[in-house]
C-alpha positions in Angstrom: -6.0 -8.8 -18.8 -9.5 -7.7 -16.1 -11.2 -9.5 -13.8 -13.5 -11.9 -15.7 -17.1 -10.4 -14.1 -17.9 -14.1 -12.3 -19.6 -13.8 -8.8 -16.7 -15.9 -7.4 -14.5 -12.7 -8.6 -16.5 -9.9 -7.3 -16.7 -11.8 -3.7 -12.8 -12.1 -4.0 -12.1 -8.7 -4.6 -14.9 -7.1 -2.4 -12.6 -9.5 0.4 -9.7 -8.6 -0.9 -10.2 -4.6 -1.2 -11.5 -5.3 2.5 -8.8 -7.0 3.8 -6.1 -4.5 2.6 -8.5 -1.4 3.3 -8.0 -2.8 7.0 -4.8 -2.6 7.0 -3.8 0.7 4.9 -1.8 -1.8 2.5 0.1 1.0 0.6 0.2 0.2 -3.4 2.2 -2.7 -4.4 4.1 -0.5 -7.5 5.2 2.4 -6.0 4.9 2.1 -2.3 2.2 5.0 -1.8 -0.8 5.3 0.3 -3.9 4.6 -1.0 -7.2 5.9 -0.6 -9.9 3.4 0.2 -12.3 5.9 0.7 -12.1 7.4 -2.7 -14.6 6.6 -5.5 -13.5 3.9 -7.9 -11.5 5.4 -10.8 -10.3 8.7 -8.8 -7.0 9.7 -8.2 -5.5 7.3 -5.3 -7.9 5.2 -5.1 -8.1 1.6 -4.5 -7.7 -0.9 -7.9 -6.7 -4.2 -7.7 -4.4 -5.8 -10.5 -2.4 -9.1 -10.9 0.9 -9.7 -10.6 1.5 -11.9 -12.9 -0.7 -11.1 -16.1 -3.6 -13.5 -16.8 -3.4 -14.0 -20.3 0.2 -15.8 -19.4 -0.6 -17.4 -16.2 -4.3 -17.6 -16.2 -4.2 -20.4 -13.2 -3.1 -17.7 -11.2 -6.6 -15.7 -12.0 -8.3 -16.3 -8.5 -5.3 -16.7 -6.7 -5.0 -13.8 -3.9 -1.5 -14.0 -3.4 -1.7 -12.7 -7.3 -3.5 -9.8 -6.4 -2.2 -6.6 -4.7 -4.1 -3.1 -4.6 -2.5 -0.6 -6.6 -3.5 3.4 -7.2 -5.3 5.4 -10.0 -4.0 8.8 -11.1 -6.5 11.3 -12.7 -6.7 8.6 -16.2 -7.6 5.6 -14.3 -4.3 3.9 -14.5 -1.4 4.0 -12.0 1.6 6.1 -13.0 4.0 3.3 -13.3 2.2 0.9 -14.9 3.6 0.9 -18.1 6.7 -0.5 -16.9 7.5 -3.8 -16.5 8.3 -5.3 -12.7 
C-alpha cells in the first residue's frame, strides 16, 4: 500500500531519503547501489518501501524502521518486488 499523502508523511519521506543518500544506503531488497541523484521513477532511482505492508501493519506506516530504500527499474518497480521476503 502506498504512503498516504499527508504533510507529515512527505516530511518523513524527505528526511529518510536525505539520511539514506548521505549514508549511501544500498537497496534493501538486492543490496545494489541506489542512484540518489536520479529523478524519481527512473532506473536505479531511490524509492522508499514499507518492509511490512501497511495493509496488514497499519500501525507501522510512519515507523522509520519499517521504511527502507529500494531502487526502481525501467518500469518503475524494483526487479525483485514480486518476491516475498
